[in-house]
C-alpha positions in Angstrom: 237.6 30.4 121.6 240.8 28.9 123.2 243.0 28.3 119.8 246.0 29.2 121.3 246.0 25.6 123.2 246.8 24.5 119.4 250.2 23.4 119.4 252.6 21.7 116.8 256.5 20.4 117.8 255.8 22.0 121.3 255.3 25.6 119.9 251.8 27.5 119.4 250.4 26.9 115.8 247.1 29.0 115.9 246.3 32.1 117.2 243.2 34.2 116.9 242.9 37.3 114.6 239.6 38.8 114.6 236.1 38.3 114.2 233.3 36.1 116.5 231.8 33.1 115.3 228.4 34.2 114.3 225.4 32.7 112.2 226.2 33.3 108.5 229.6 34.9 108.8 232.3 33.0 110.4 235.1 32.5 113.2 237.4 35.1 112.0 240.7 34.4 110.7 243.3 32.4 112.5 246.9 32.6 111.8 249.0 29.7 111.3 252.8 30.1 113.1 255.7 28.3 112.1 258.4 27.3 114.7 259.4 31.0 114.9 256.2 32.9 115.4 256.0 34.0 112.1 252.9 33.8 110.5 253.1 31.3 107.7 249.4 30.8 106.5 245.6 31.4 107.6 242.7 29.1 108.3 238.8 30.0 109.1 235.6 28.9 109.5 232.8 30.5 107.2 229.1 30.6 106.2 227.8 29.2 109.2 224.7 28.0 108.8 222.4 27.4 112.1 219.0 25.7 111.8 218.4 22.4 110.5 221.8 22.6 108.4 223.9 23.1 111.8 227.1 23.7 108.7 230.1 25.4 108.0 233.0 26.1 105.1 236.1 25.4 105.9 239.5 27.6 104.1 242.9 27.4 104.9 246.4 28.0 103.0 249.8 28.1 104.0 252.8 29.4 102.4 254.7 27.1 99.7 257.6 27.2 101.8 256.2 25.8 104.9 253.8 22.8 102.7 254.0 19.6 103.9 255.6 19.9 107.2 252.2 19.4 109.3 251.3 22.9 109.7 247.8 22.9 107.6 247.3 19.6 109.3 247.4 20.5 112.8 245.4 23.8 112.1 242.4 22.1 110.5 242.4 19.8 113.4 241.9 22.9 115.9 239.4 24.3 113.7 237.2 21.3 113.3 237.4 21.0 117.0 236.1 24.4 117.4 233.0 23.6 114.6 232.1 20.5 116.6 232.9 21.3 120.2 232.5 24.9 120.9 230.0 25.7 117.8 227.8 22.6 117.6 227.7 22.2 114.2 227.1 18.9 112.4 228.9 19.5 109.2 231.9 21.1 108.1 232.8 21.3 104.3 235.9 22.3 102.1 236.9 22.4 98.5 240.5 22.0 96.7 241.4 22.5 93.4 241.3 19.1 91.5 245.5 19.0 91.2 246.1 20.2 94.8 247.0 16.7 96.1 248.7 18.1 99.3 245.8 19.8 100.6 243.4 16.8 99.7 245.9 14.6 102.0 245.3 17.4 104.8 241.5 17.1 104.5 241.9 13.1 104.7 244.3 12.9 107.3 241.3 14.9 109.0 238.8 12.3 108.5 237.2 14.6 105.7 235.8 12.2 103.0 235.6 13.4 99.5 231.7 13.1 98.2 231.7 14.9 94.7 233.4 17.3 92.4 232.2 20.7 91.4 232.9 21.9 87.8 234.0 25.8 87.6 233.4 26.0 91.1 235.7 29.0 91.9 237.5 31.8 89.7 241.5 31.5 90.2 244.2 32.4 88.2 241.8 34.7 85.9 239.8 31.2 85.2 237.0 28.9 86.7 238.3 25.8 88.0 236.9 22.5 89.1 237.1 21.6 92.9 237.1 18.2 94.6 234.3 18.4 97.4 235.1 17.3 100.7 232.6 17.2 104.2 233.1 15.7 107.7 230.1 14.9 109.5 230.0 15.1 113.3 230.7 11.7 114.6 228.1 10.3 116.4 228.4 9.9 120.6 229.4 5.6 120.8 226.3 3.7 122.1 226.6 0.4 124.4 
């Protein structure tokens, strides 16, 4: 995977950290870098399912001090490209807390569509919390 090509403001945004894209696992973790090259977050593709499903889950976070500056948007864009072009998957899903409007904007800017809500989906901060469910399906090739 050539994620070193992912750039933001002319500087690298992602770098490969560990792992390989293996069915049932994921691509490993990629770190998100700020303008000075410091690690400010992580992004990964997890739970790759082959066969008839051809899908995976996307996860990411960016430190609070770097929110709203485009880093997560660019990192998600890079990994979605990997999912569709390199891994040849059909679908990528992601979930966010219902109140996390910033994360929802990241997904929507990258073409994800909200398709539902999962009650008590993950245990975060000691309690089960509802999540908004998003997905992106690989665009079909244009036909003439």
